[in-house]
C-alpha positions in Angstrom: -6.8 6.2 16.2 -8.1 3.6 18.6 -4.8 3.7 20.5 -5.0 7.4 21.1 -8.0 6.7 23.3 -5.8 4.7 25.6 -4.6 7.9 27.3 -7.4 7.7 29.7 -6.5 4.1 30.4 -2.9 5.0 31.2 -3.8 7.9 33.4 -6.4 5.8 35.3 -3.9 2.9 35.6 -1.2 5.2 37.0 -3.6 6.8 39.4 -4.8 3.5 40.5 -1.3 2.2 41.1 -0.4 5.2 43.2 -3.7 4.9 45.1 -2.8 1.3 46.2 0.5 2.7 47.5 -0.4 6.0 49.0 -4.2 6.5 49.5 -5.0 6.9 53.2 -7.6 5.0 55.1 -11.1 6.1 54.0 -9.7 7.8 50.9 -11.4 8.1 47.5 -10.2 7.5 43.9 -12.5 8.7 41.2 -12.1 7.6 37.6 -13.6 9.3 34.6 -15.9 7.4 32.2 -18.7 8.6 30.0 -22.4 7.8 30.2 -22.5 7.4 26.5 -20.1 4.4 26.7 -22.7 2.4 28.6 -24.7 1.7 25.5 -21.9 1.2 23.0 -20.6 3.8 20.6 -20.2 2.2 17.1 -18.8 5.4 15.6 -16.3 5.8 18.4 -15.0 2.2 19.0 -11.7 3.3 20.6 -13.4 5.6 23.0 -15.8 2.9 24.0 -13.0 0.4 24.5 -11.0 2.8 26.7 -14.0 3.6 28.9 -14.9 -0.1 29.2 -11.4 -0.8 30.4 -11.8 1.8 33.1 -15.0 0.2 34.1 -13.2 -3.1 34.7 -10.3 -1.3 36.5 -12.8 0.3 38.9 -14.6 -2.9 39.7 -11.3 -4.8 40.2 -10.0 -2.1 42.6 -13.0 -2.8 44.7 -12.2 -6.4 45.0 -10.3 -8.2 47.7 -6.5 -8.2 47.4 -6.5 -5.2 45.0 -4.1 -3.3 47.1 -6.7 -0.7 48.2 -7.5 -0.3 51.9 -10.9 -1.8 52.8 -12.4 1.5 53.9 -11.2 3.3 50.7 -13.2 3.5 47.5 -12.7 3.6 43.8 -15.7 5.1 42.0 -16.1 5.7 38.3 -18.1 8.8 37.3 -20.2 8.7 34.1 -21.2 12.3 33.2 -23.1 13.3 30.1 -21.8 16.8 29.2 -19.8 18.9 31.6 -20.5 22.7 31.6 -17.0 24.0 30.9 -15.6 26.6 28.6 -14.3 24.1 26.0 -17.8 22.5 25.6 -19.5 25.9 25.5 -17.2 27.0 22.7 -17.6 23.8 20.7 -21.4 23.6 21.2 -22.6 27.2 21.3 -26.2 26.4 20.6 -26.6 23.4 23.0 -29.2 23.2 25.8 -27.2 24.2 28.8 -29.9 23.1 31.2 -28.9 19.5 30.4 -25.2 20.1 31.2 -23.5 19.1 34.4 -22.3 22.1 36.5 -18.7 21.5 37.7 -19.7 22.9 41.1 -22.1 19.9 41.5 -19.1 17.5 41.1 -16.9 19.5 43.4 -19.6 19.5 46.1 -20.2 15.7 45.6 -16.5 14.9 45.9 -16.1 17.2 48.9 -18.9 15.4 50.6 -17.6 12.0 49.8 -14.1 12.8 51.3 -15.3 14.6 54.4 -17.8 13.8 57.0 -20.6 12.7 54.6 -19.0 9.5 53.6 -22.1 7.6 54.4 -23.6 9.1 51.3 -20.7 7.8 49.2 -21.4 5.0 46.8 -19.6 1.7 47.4 -16.2 1.0 45.9 -16.4 -0.3 42.4 -19.6 1.7 41.6 -20.2 3.3 38.2 -22.2 6.4 38.9 -24.2 8.2 36.1 -24.2 12.0 36.4 -27.2 13.4 34.5 -28.7 16.9 34.4 -32.3 17.3 33.2 -34.0 20.7 33.3 -31.2 22.2 35.4 -31.4 19.4 38.1 -28.4 17.1 38.4 -28.7 13.6 39.9 -26.4 10.7 40.6 -27.7 7.2 39.8 -25.8 3.9 39.8 -25.3 2.1 36.4 -26.2 -1.6 36.4 -25.3 -4.2 33.9 
C-alpha cells in the first residue's frame, strides 16, 4: 500500500523534469503536498513519505544547478481540504467554511504567473493554504 502513494512522486518528478527542459524564463511549477503531512501521519505512513519526498524535490529544484532557470520558481502548495465535488460527496456534514475554494487557488496561480510575480513566494517554498471561517490565507511552512 505504501508504494501506491508514490503516484504523486512520479507525477511530480516527471513534471519537474519537463520543467527543467521547457519552462520559460519567469515560469512557475507548483507541486501538490498536504498540510497534514507537516506534522507526521502515523496512520498514513506511505502518504506522509510521498509528500515528504515532494518537499525535498521542491527545495532541490530551487537550488543552484537544478536545471531550472534562475527567475523561475518551484513552489509546493499545502492545502487542508479543497472544496470540490468529490470531497463534498465523501464528507457531506463537514464544515465548508474551513474548506479551500478552488477559485482562490486559481486566482493565486494566475497572479503568480502574470504581472503580480512580486507577490509570489520564493522558489523552494512550501506554502500552507488554510481557510478559517471562510477566509483563506497563504502562509509559509518552516521546519
